[in-house]
KOLDREN-126693 format. One record per residue: residue in three letters; x, y, z of N, C-alpha, C in turn. Coordinates in steps of 0.1 Angstrom, whole numbers, plus 5000, padded with zeros to 4 digits. Example, Ala and Ser with C-alpha at 12.3 -4.5 7.8 and 13.67 -1.06 7.14 Angstrom:
! residues 2
Ala513249435078512349555078513249675078 Ser512849785071513749895071512950005079 
This chain:
! residues 661
Met088165991448087565921444088165791457 Asp087565681462088265601475087965461462 Tyr089165391468089365231463089665161473 Phe089465031474089964911481090464811475 Leu091464811478092264681474092664521481 Thr092664421477093164311485094464261474 Gly095164241479096764211472096964351470 Gly096864471476097564581467098864581472 Thr099364501481101064511486101864421476 Gly100864361467101664221461101864301444 Phe102764191437103064251426102264311413 Ile101464271411100564381403099964501410 Gly099364441425098964551431099564661432 Arg100864641437101564791437101564891425 Phe101864841415101864901401100364961399 Leu099164881403097864921402097765061415 Val098165031425098265151434098765291429 Glu099965261425100665381417099765471406 Lys098965351398098165451387097065491394 Leu096265411404094965511412095565621417 Leu096765611425097065721431097265871422 Ala097465821408097965931399096466001395 Arg095165921398093965981394093766041407 Gly094366071415094066161426093066081440 Gly093065971438092365911449092865831462 Thr092465811471092765761481092765581483 Val093665531488093765391486093565311497 His092465241501092565151512093164981510 Leu094164971516094664851514094564731525 Leu093764621521093764521529094864461533 Val095164461548096664401552096764331568 Arg097664221566097364181580098264261588 Glu097764211601098264281612100164291617 Glu100564161608101964141610102864241600 Ser101964241585102464281577102164451571 Leu102164551585101764651584103064771577 Glu104164681580105664751572105564771558 Lys104564681552104564691539103964811534 Ile102964861544102364981535103565061538 Asp104365081547105265201549106165161534 Arg106565071532107165051519106565091505 Leu105665081506104465131497104365291493 Arg104065321508103665471506105365541501 Glu106265511507107565551503107965481487 Arg107565381483107665371470107065471460 Cys105565521465104765591459105065761462 Gly105465781470106065921475104765971480 Val103565881488102765951497102965971513 Asp101766001518101665971532100565911536 Glu100765901545099065821552097465881551 Thr097666001541096066031538095865981525 Arg096965921518096465871507096665711505 Ile097265641512097465521512097065481525 Lys096065411528095465351544095265201544 Pro095765141555095965011557094665001564 Val093764881560093064821568093364661571 Val093364671586093764511588093064441587 Gly093464331582092064201579092764061576 Asp091963971572092563851569091563801558 Leu092363731547091563701532090463601536 Thr090763491544090263381547089063421556 Lys088863531562087963541575086563601566 Pro085563561575084363661570084663801570 Gln083863841558084163951553085664031554 Leu086563961552088063941552088264011567 Gly087663961576088263991593088264141592 Ile087064231585087564351588086764431599 Asp086864501607086664541621085164601617 Gly083964581626082764621621082364761619 Asp083464861628083165021630084265041615 Val085264991612085765011600085064981586 Leu084164881586083264861575082464961575 Lys081564991582080665121586081665231580 Ser082565261586083065391579083265391565 Leu083765281556083765271544082665281536 Lys081465221541080465191537080065321525 Gly079365321514078965441505080265501502 His081265471503082565551499083665481488 Ile083565381486084365311478083665301466 Arg084165331455083765321439084165231434 His085465191438086065041432086564971442 Phe086264861441087164721446087564641440 Phe088664641442089864551434090264471440 His090064311436090564191438091464131435 Leu092564131439093864111436094463991441 Ala093963961455094763881465094163721459 Ala095463641457095063491452096263421456 Val096563311452097763241453098063221439 Tyr099063251433099763271421101163191420 Asp100263041419101862991424101262851418 Met102362761406101862641403102162541409 Gly103362581420103462471429103262451443 Ala102162571444101362561460100062441461 Asp100162391473099362311476098262301474 Glu096962241474095962241467095162321475 Glu095062291491094462351501094662511504 Ser095562521500096162641505095362731489 Gln095562701481095262771467093562761468 Arg092762671474091662681475091162781485 Ala091562801499091462851507091663051505 Ala092763061496093163191491091863221479 Asn092263131470091463171457090363161456 Ile089263051464088063041466087563101478 Asp087763081488087063111498087663271501 Gly088763321500089163451495087863521487 Thr087963471477086763581466085363571476 His085263441480083563461489083763591496 Gln085163591504084663711519085163831511 Ala085463841500086064011492084464011489 Ile083863941483082663971476081464021488 Ala081863961500080763971511081364141517 Ala082264151516083164291521082664381513 Ala082664341502082264491491080664491489 Ser079964421494078764431494078364501508 Ala079164481519078664551532079664671534 Met080364721520080864831518079964951508 Asp078964841499077964891493078964971483 Ala080264851477080964921466080164971455 Gly080865051445080365071434080164971423 Cys081464931420081864791411083264711417 Phe082964571416083964481420084664431407 His085864441409086764431400087664311403 His087164161397088064081398089164021392 Val090064021397091463981386091563771387 Ser090863791376091163651374092263591365 Ser092263471359093363451346093063381338 Ile094163341329093563271317093463121320 Ala094263151331093662971336092462961340 Ala091663021341090362991346089662941330 Ala090262881320089862851306090362681310 Gly091162681319091562541322092862501309 Leu092762371301093562341292092662341276 Phe091762431275090862401268091562401254 Lys090962331241091762331231091162411219 Gly091462501216091062601205091162741213 Thr090362811204090262971210089262991220 Phe089663061232088263061242088163221238 Arg087063271243086563391239086563471253 Glu086263601254085963661267084463601273 Asp083563581261082463551266082363401271 Met083063311270083263201275083463171287 Phe082763091296083263021308083162881311 Glu082062861310080862691314082362601304 Glu082562681291083362571282084662531284 Ala085462601301086362551302086562381302 Glu087662341300087962161301089362141308 Lys089362011313090861961315091662071332 Leu090362081339090862181350091162091362 Asp092261961356092761891369093861951381 His094262081375095562091382095062211394 Pro095262201406094762291412094762451412 Tyr095762481407095462631403094462671391 Leu094262571382093362611371092062591377 Lys091662461385090262461391090062581400 Thr091062591412090562701421090362841415 Lys091362881398090962991396089463021388 His089262931381088162851372086662891385 Asp087062831395086062831407085862931411 Ser086763031415086663171420086063281410 Glu086163241401085663321390083963291388 Arg083863181391082263141390081763201400 Val082563181413081763281427081263391421 Val082163471415082063631411080863621401 Arg080663541393079763501381078463501391 Tyr078263401398076763361399076463391417 Glu077363481423077363511437077263641439 Cys078363711430078163871438077063951433 Thr076464001443075664111438075664261436 Val077064311436077564421432077964411419 Pro077764511412078064531399079764461398 Phe080264401384081264311387082064341372 Arg083264321375083864341358085064211358 Ile085264131354085964001353087364051344 Tyr088864041345089864061336090563901339 Arg090763851331091763761326093363781318 Pro094363811329095463851323096263691320 Gly097063701310098063601306099063571317 Met100063511313101163471323101863601324 Val101863681337102263831339103763831346 Ile104763851337105763891340106464021344 Gly107964071341108264191348107664321337 His108064401342108064511340108764561328 Ser107864591316108864601301110064731303 Lys109564791308110664921309112064881319 Thr111564841331112564801343112964621344 Gly111964571340112064411343112064391356 Glu110964471364110964461376110064311379 Met110064231390109264141391109764071405 Asp108664031411108963981426109163821429 Lys109563741418109463581423109563511407 Val109863411411110063311396108663241398 Asp108263261382107163191378107163181361 Gly106163111361106163111344107263071336 Pro107863151327108763121318110063131327 Tyr110063201336111363231346111663071351 Tyr111163021350111362841356112362811348 Phe112462851335113462801323114962871326 Phe114862971334116163081330117262981337 Lys116862931345118162821352118662741343 Met117962681333118362611324119162671315 Ile118762811311119162891298120962911304 Gln120362931319122262981319123062871325 Lys122662761325123562661329124062611312 Ile123462621303123662621290124462721285 Arg124462851292125362941286126562901293 Ser126562851305127862851314128862741304 Ala127862611299128462521292129062551279 Leu128462621270128562651255128762761252 Pro129662801244129762921236128362951231 Gln128263101228126863141225126563131209 Trp127863071200127363091187127062961185 Met127062851194126962681191125562671190 Pro125162611179123462601179123162471187 Thr121962461193121662321203120462301196 Ile119862181205118262141202117562151217 Gly116362211210115262271223113862181217 Ile113062231222111562221223110862311214 Glu109462331207108962391201107762421211 Gly106662301213105662341223104462431219 Gly103762461227102362551223102662681226 Arg101762761224101862891224101462971238 Leu102263031245102263081260102163211256 Asn100663271265100563381265100963481278 Ile102263531271103063621284102663771279 Val102463841295102263981290103064051304 Pro103764191297104164271311103364311320 Val103964321332103064381342102364521339 Asp103264611333102864731331101564761320 Phe101564641310100464641304099364611309 Val099164481318098164441322097464541334 Val098664621343098064731352097264871343 Ala097864911334097465021325096364981321 Ala095764881314094864801307093564801320 Leu093964731331093264721342092664871346 Asp093364971349093265081352092365141341 His092765151330091565221321090165141322 Ile090165031320089164961316087965001329 Ala088564981340087964981354087065111353 His087765241353087265341347086065391336 Leu086165301330085165311317083565301322 Asp082965381316081165341319080565251312 Gly079765171313078965071308079064961304 Glu080564881311080864761310081064701322 Asp079864701331079964611342079264501335 Gly079964381340079064241337080164181328 Asn081364271324081764211309082864131312 Cys083864051308085163981308086164051299 Phe087564091305088364111293089864021294 His089963991284091463931284092664011282 Leu093064021289094564101290095664031286 Val095564001272096563931267097263981253 Asp098163891250098863931236098163791229 Ser097463881217096863851204097663791196 Asp098763811198100063721190101263661198 Pro100563561204101563511213102863441209 Tyr103963361214104963321210104863161213 Lys105563081205105462921214106962901223 Val106562811227107462791239108962791233 Gly109262731222110562691215110862841214 Glu109962971207110563071203110663161217 Ile109563151228110163231240111363201245 Leu111763041244113263001253114163071242 Asn114363071230115463141219115463281223 Ile114063351225114263491227114863531242 Phe114663461249115563461264117063401263 Cys117263291255118563251254119563371245 Glu118863441237119563561230119663651244 Ala118863701252118563811264119863751270 Gly119863611274120763581285122163571277 His122363581266123963521255123963411258 Ala122963331257123163191256123163101243 Pro123562991240122862941227122062911226 Arg121462961210120162941204119462831199 Met118462751205117962621200117762631186 Ala118362601176118662611162117362481157 Met117362391163116562281156115462261172 Arg114162281169113462261178112262121175 Ile111862081187111161941182110061951188 Asp109061961181107561951185107261821192 Ser106961831203106561701209105361641204 Arg104261711197102961701192103161571181 Met104261601175104561471167104861321173 Phe104661321183104561181191103161171192 Gly101961231188100861211191100261091188 Phe100661051178100360911171100460801184 Val101160821193101160671207099960701215 Pro099360581215098360631224098460681238 Pro097460761245097660811254097960711269 Phe097560611270097460531277099160471274 Ile099460451265100760411266101860531270 Arg101460621267102360751272102360781287 Gln101160761291101160811306101760661310 Ser101560571311102360441316103560451316 Leu104260521303105560521307106060641315 Lys105160731316105660831321105660791339 Asn104860681341104660651354105660531361 Leu106560481347107460401352108060461363 Pro108660371374109560441385110960491377 Pro111460421369112560471364112660611356 Val111360621349111360751344110960871352 Lys110060841360109660921373110960991382 Arg111960891383113060931393114061021381 Ile114260961371115161041361114461211358 Thr113261191353112161311355112561421368 Ser112261351378112461441389113461491393 Ala114861411388115861461394116461541382 Val116261521372116461651359115761781363 Leu114561811365113461901371114161961380 Asp114461871394114861961405116562021403 Asp117261971395118262031392118062141386 Met117062171379116662261370115962401379 Gly115662341387114562421394113162441390 Ile112462331383111562371378110062261381 Pro109162311387108362221392107662121381 Pro107262011387106961921375105961951367 Ser104662041378103662071372103662191356 Val104962231359105262311349105162251334 Leu105662131331105662061321104562031315 Ser103162021321101762031314101562141306 Phe102362241308102062381298102762401286 Val103862291287104762311274103662311262 Asn102762231261102562201251100762261250 Tyr100862411257099762461262098862481248 Pro097462441250096562411236095362561235 Thr095562661244094562771242095162891240 Arg094262901230094263071222093263161232 Phe093663291229092663341236092163481228 Asp091063501225090363581216090163691227 Ala090463831219090463961228090064091223 Arg088864031220088264161208087564251219 Glu086964201229086664301241087464421246 Thr088464321245089764451251090164501244 Glu090264481232091064551219089664681216 Arg088664661215087764731217087964841225 Val087764841240087964931251089364991248 Leu090464941242091764981243091965081232 Lys091065071221091265101206091865281209 Gly092565301205093065431205093765511218 Thr094265401227094365471238096165471244 Gly096565361231097865371232098465231242 Ile097565221247097865071258098164951250 Glu098864881249099364761239100464681244 Val100564551240101364481246102464481239 Pro103764521240105064541234105564371233 Arg106064381223106564251217107864191230 Leu107764071231108864021242110264011235 Thr110564041221112064041220112664211223 Asp111364291223111864421227112564441241 Tyr111764371250112164401265112464251273 Ala112864141268113264041272114464061279 Pro115464151273117064171275116664251292 Val115664351296115364411309114764281318 Val113864191310113564091321114363981327 Trp115463971317116363861321117863931331 Asp117664041329118864131334118364141351 Phe117164151354116464171365116464051372 Trp116463931365116163821373117563771375 Glu118263791368119863781373120063841383 Arg120163971385120364071393119663991407 His118563981409117363991420116963871424 Leu116663791412115363651414116663521413 Asp117763521406118363381406118263331419 Pro117663231420117963111431119463131440 Asp120263111430121563101437122163241443 Leu121363341441121763451449121163451464 Phe120463351467120163351479120363221490 Lys121263161482122263031488123563101495 Asp124163041501125263061506126163031498 Arg126663091488127563011480128763091482 Thr129163111493130363141495131263011499 Leu132663011499133962891500133462871517 Lys133462991523133162961537132162891542 Gly131062941534129962891540129662731533 Thr130862701524130862551522131762501527 Val132762511533133862451539134162461551 Glu133562561560133962601573133462471585 Gly134962451591134462311599134262211593 Arg134462201582134362081572136062011571 Val135961851569137261801565137661781551 Cys138661861548138961891534140261831531 Val140161731525141761651520142161691506 Ile143961761508144161821490145561741490 Thr145661651481146861581476147861691468 Gly148961671474149761741461149861901467 Ala149861921481149362071486150362151488 Thr151362091482153162191488153562281477 Ser152962271467152962381455151762391441 Gly152162461433151062481427149662491431 Ile148762441420147462451423146862381436 Gly147862291442147462241455147662361466 Leu148262391464148862501473147962591477 Ala147562681463146462791459145462741465 Thr144862641464143862571470143662551482 Ala144862511487145062491502144962631509 Gln145462751505145362871510143862941512 Lys143062881501141762921499140962871509 Leu141162731510140162671522140662701536 Ala141962721537142562771551141862891557 Asp141963001545141263111549139663121550 Ala139162981544137762971545137062911554 Gly138062861566138062781577137762631578 Ala138562581569138662441568139162361576 Ile138662271579139462161588140462071574 Leu141862171574142862121563143662001564 Val143461911557144461771559145061781541 Ile146361821547147461821534148461691532 Gly148661651521149261531517150461591509 Ala151761521510152561551495153961461502 Arg155061451493155861361495156861391502 Lys157261551500158661571508158361611521 Pro158661561534158361601546158561751549 Glu160061821544160461891549159662051543 Arg159262041530158362131526156862111525 Leu156462001535155061971537155162061554 Lys156262051562156362131571155862271572 Glu157062301559157162451557155662511552 Val154762441546153762491541152362481550 Ala152962411560151562421570151662501582 Ala152962511585153262651592153062741585 Glu153162771574152462911565151062891562 Leu150462791565148862801563148262831576 Glu149062741589148762811603149062911606 Ser149662991601150163161603148663231599 Arg148063141589146963251583145463221592 Gly145763131603144863111613143762961608 Ala144662901598143962741595144162641607 Ser143062541608143362411611144062331602 Val145362321604145862251596146562091599 His146562001593147461861594147861801585 Ala148961791587149961761574150661631577 Tyr150261531564150561381564151461351550 Gln153061321557153561291546153261161537 Cys152861141523152661051517153261071502 Asp153760941495153660911485152560861474 Phe151860951473150460891468150360791453 Ser151660751447152260671436152360511447 Asp152260511458152660401465151460351474 Met150560231470149360231475149360181490 Glu150960141495150860111508150560261516 Glu151360321513151560481519150060511518 Cys149560511504147660581505146960491516 Asp147160361517146260301530146760371543 Arg147960391545148360461558147460581556 Phe147660661550147360791550145960801551 Ile145160691543143860691547143160641561 Ser144160571564143760511579143960601590 Thr145060671585145260791598144360911597 Val143960951586143161031583141961041593 Leu141060901586140160871591140060841609 Asp141160791611141260791628141360901638 Asn142161011630142561121634141061201632 His140261211620139461351618138061221617 Gly137961111617136461061617136161061601 Gln136061151594135361181580136261241571 Val135661241559136461341549135161381544 Asp135161531541133961571535133961631520 Val135361641518135961721504137161651504 Leu137561561491138561511486139061611473 Val140061651475140661671459142161621458 Asn141661521447142561471440143361571434 Asn144761591438145461711429146761631425 Ala147461541433148961511433148661431419 Gly149461491407149861421396151261471389 Arg151161331379152661351372152161361356 Ser152861471349152761501336154261451328 Ile154161381319155061371307154961421293 Arg155561501289155361571276156661491266 Arg155961421257157061331250156161281238 Ser156861301230156161221215156261081215 Leu155261001210155360851208156260811201 Asp156960861190157960841184159260821195 Leu159460921206160760921215160360861226 Ala159260741227158660701238158960531238 Phe159260481225159060341225159660251233 Asp160560281239161760251249161260301264 Arg160160351266159860421275158460381284 Phe158360271282156960201285156960261306 His157560261311157460311323157060461325 Asp157060541314156360651316154860651320 Phe154460541309153060491310152760441324 Glu153460401330153360301342153360411356 Arg154260481353154360591364153060731363 Thr152660741355151660841352150260771357 Met150260631354149160531356148860531370 Gln150660491376150060491392149660601400 Leu150360731397149960821406148560881402 Asn148360921386147360991385145960921387 Tyr146260811384144660711382145060601397 Phe145760531397145660441410145860511424 Gly146260611424146560661434145260741439 Ser144460781431143360871432142360791436 Val142160681426141160541430141660501445 Arg142460511447142860451461142260531473 Leu142360641474142060731478140360751481 Ile139860771469138660761467137760621473 Met138360491471137760371475138160351491 Gly139060451497139560431514138260551521 Phe138160671514137160741518135860731518 Ala135360691506133960671502133060591512 Pro133360481517132660411525132160511539 Lys132960601545132260661554131460781549 Met131860871535131160941527129760891526 Leu129360771518128060691518127460681532 Glu128660631541127460611556126960721560 Gln127460871557126760971563126161051552 Arg126560991538125261051527125861191528 Arg126861241527127661341524129061331521 Gly129161361509130661371503130861441493 His131961491487132261561475133761541472 Ile134161481459135161441451135361531441 Val136761591440137261701431138361621422 Asn138461581410139461521408140161651395 Ile141261661395142261771392142461711375 Ser141661711366141661621352142761741342 Ser142661731332143461821322142461831307 Ile142862001304142261991292142761911282 Gly143761841283144261731271143361611270 Val142361601280141261481277140161501270 Leu140061651268138961701261139661721245 Thr140661751243141461771230142461671222 Asn142761581234143461491228144661521220 Ala145561581232146461621232147561541230 Pro148261571217149361501211150561511223 Arg151461481223152861441230152161411245 Phe151061401250150561371263150061231261 Ser150261131255149461001257149460941269 Ala150560951278150560881290149860961303 Tyr150161091299149161201312147861161305 Val147461201295146161191291145361081292 Ala145960981290145260851292144960821307 Ser145960841315145860821334144560911335 Lys144561041333143361131337142261071331 Ser142161011319141060961311140560851319 Ala141460771323141060651332140160731346 Leu140860811350139960861365139060921360 Asp138760981352137461061345136660951347 Ala136660831336135560721334135260671347 Phe136260631356136260551366135160651375 Ser135360791377134560851383133160891379 Arg132760871363131460901359130760771364 Cys131660641365130960531367130460521382 Ala131460571390131260611405130060661405 Ala130060781399128660891400127460841400 Ala127560741388126460671387125760611395 Glu126860551402126160431413125860511428 Trp126460631430126360681443125660821439 Ser124560841432124060961426123061041435 Asp122360861440121160891447121460891466 Arg122760881466123360891481124561001485 Asn124161131478124761241479126161261478 Val126861161471128361151470128561191455 Thr129261321452129261351443130861411438 Phe130761381424132261381416132061501409 Thr133261611409133361691398134761681394 Thr134761661379136061681373136161831364 Ile137561881371138162001364139361931353 Asn138662001338139661981329140262111330 Met141162111335142562191339142962261323 Pro143262381320144062431308145262421314 Leu146362461309147662481310148262591321 Val148562561333148762631347150362651345 Lys150662741352152162781356152562731366 Thr152762631366153162531380154562471378 Pro155162391391156262341384155962231381 Met155262131378154962061368155362091350 Ile154962191348155362251335156662321333 Ala157462331346158362391343159562381332 Pro159962201334160862141325160662201312 Thr159162251304159062251291159162391290 Lys160562461286160862611283159762651275 Ile159162601267158462661257157162731261 Tyr156862651273155862711279155862881286 Asp156962901287157563051290156863141283 Gln156663101270156263201259155063181257 Val154363101263152663051261151963151267 Pro150663161267149463201279148763101288 Thr149463121298148663011308147963051319 Leu147263001328146763031342147563051352 Thr147363151361148163111372147563041385 Pro148362981393147962881402146662931411 Asp146563051413145563111419144363121413 Glu144263141401143263131389142762991389 Ala143762901390143462751386142662731403 Ala142862771414142262761423141062821427 Asp140962891421139163011419138462851413 Met138762761402138262681395137762561405 Val138962561416138562441421137662481435 Ala137862621436136962661445135462661443 Glu135062681429134062681423133562541420 Ala134062421421133962311421133262281435 Ile133862291445133562291458132362331461 Ile131862451456130962531460129762481455 Tyr129762511439128462451429128262311427 Arg129262231429129562061428129262041412 Pro129562111402129162061390129761941385 Lys129161861376129861741370131361771366 Arg131061881357132161911354132762061352 Ile133762101351134262241348135162251341 Ala135162311326136162301319136062421310 Thr136862481303136962611293135462581282 Arg135362691276134362681267135562611253 Leu136662641254137362611243137962451243 Gly137662401256137762251260136862191255 Thr135362271258134362181254134362171240 Phe134362271231133962281221135062171211 Ala136262161221137162081212136561911217 Gln135761911225135061761225134061741217 Val133261851213132161851208132661851189 Leu133861881190134161881175134761751173 His135361711181136361541181134861431183 Ala133761481185132761391185131961401169 Leu131661531167130961551156131561531141 Ala133061611143134061621134135261551135 Pro135461391141136761351144137861361136 Lys137661381123139061381115139161511113 Leu138261641117138861771118139661841131 Gly139361761139139761791152140861721152 Glu141361601149142261541148143561631136 Ile143361731127144161771118144161901129 Val143561961134143862101143145062051152 Met144561941158145761911173147261861164 Asn147261801150148261731145149061891139 Thr148161961135148762131131149362171141 Gly149062171155149662201166150662131169 Tyr151062011170151961921172153161941160 Arg152861981147154061991140154462131145 Met153962221150154262311150154962351162 Phe154962291172155762271182156362171183 Pro157962211191159062101190158762001201 Asp159261861204159861821214160861911222 Ser160461891238161861971245163361901240 Ala164161971244165561891243165561791256 Ala165061791267165161671273164261541270 Ala163161581262162761451257163361391246 Ser163561511237164461431224165561381227 Gly165961351242167661331243168761411244 Ser168261561239169261671240169761731252 Arg170961751255171661791265171661971263 Ser171562001252171362131250170862231264 Gly171462311268170462421278169762531272 Glu170262541259169762651254168262671252 Lys167662811257166562811258165962821244 Pro164362731239163962731225163362851223 Lys163662901209163363021204161862991197 Val160863081202159463081199159063201187 Ser158663111177158063201165156863291167 Thr156663371161155563471164154263361160 Glu154463311148153263211145153163121156 Gln154163071165153762941177153163031187 Val153363191189152563261199151263271194 Ala151163321181149663341179148963231180 Phe149463131177148562991174148162941190 Ala149162971198148962921212147763031219 Ala147963171214147163261219145763211216 Ile145363171203144263151198143463011206 Met144262931210144062801213144762811230 Arg144062911238144762931251144162791260 Gly145462771268144862681277145462531274 Ile145762491260145962371256147062351257 Tyr147262231255148562171259149262131245 Trp150462171243151062151228152462071228 
């Protein structure tokens, strides 16, 4: 038995070809001249030679599919089943391309099937042909479709109309639901449908622990089916006798709501579940013209566009969140009864779908997310670059090919570090500067801009920390002045100096090394935390002003790191800390991905705890404060004896890993 397929090298087509080959048939596939290599890959996939899969060169939009006349004659009378799968399955595609493929392509496919004298024309339509019909759409319904405003809905409906009213060959119509990956392997070839929300789920997972409940949406019911069910049903129904002229819904008869689907994939992706889901239909009492007017306000449109763009969600997808249509599938259930072909539950195969997406389809996999790709040939300024986090970061940027500008107080040490970085093959420019001195900051800014013209990345790393209880600091107001001078004023001075050029070139990124103490409200660190909090607040305000000018900020709420800054506090020798290299990895992540904030999950949880239950957060921090003593230097003691650390202190510090005490 011979088969002819359009779209045979596409996602559904590849699986259908395997099914048809299993029946012992020969499969002819429409393919463009420039895409013949796809046939070779498909043969290899199916384990067959050129006698079983044969290419037919043509074009979907040309008369009779652009197939050579002699080839058409050779196929005439030999094609028992003509499967028309080729179409644009993309909500974001423009109307012109959708009309060309979906409507014009169907016209030409019918013409080719007629010229071949095919036995049956199998048209793979979509539930989109129903538009946004409110209620239950049966398989024998067509003209009842409504709200076909979107090009995808309109062209899928009209292409089905072409088959119903113009096809002279016996035909069958199939309307699959939203087709996603294989239920056994997760295989999928593009991001579509529910996949658009996976990046959002991934970002939530990165920000919050899995056990933390979140708020989401409820929405309508989305009809999702795996490709293996669709192909198995299509293959079976196509070979039944007496079903010509019928339409079959290849759908899930018990579909999930949008909120349920998101929670299923949240669980599959180990992200927090949406414990509370808001049904947007509750706002239905607002008159439609008011809702539409609000949506069209420029600020609302801009905010919506920015959020959707960040999540990688096409705006048109939002119109399907409250999908109003249910699909009756009694004809499909009738012909599949007793075959064992049925829709698996999404909960059973969501993990493999998620895993395949994260390994093969995550958009970030196709971006140059290497440090080298981000900073090579770019001017990167690092303050406090001669030790600790700054030095480790400078080493990574040097190895990545950045034009490295480093600054620090001590000229001798600065010279040593510059030589070491140059030995790694880096382009290094070292300038001595005390960043707590505003005049020196100004000279540094002027020198850098004169010599390099611009700054692409600024890492505000130089900082001062003081660990001392307030009880011991009543006569030490200069502690607060010193930390504020370097940690806040010095950083702001650099930002204000380099920002004009960044804004002019509409490109720049500022990374501020903050502290986990800002999130936890760390006792004994009031001077340090206050200065870092001030810088955080400044950066949030500046980011709001420059958001549309591509000058961005990342705040890193750095946990405890084993650096010279914490060396005077001997008790830290006994508690878990990050290495400078691990801290530098966080800086590299900030430079590559440009998130608003990087923090440990414990730090984020502490911030949420202080927001929701401030007294409880205060008690937890007070418990740690009472458990750990002030250092000898802070308390005025001259004893050089190393403090003893109890097992309780070690256990508590391990649980609260990275938090300052």
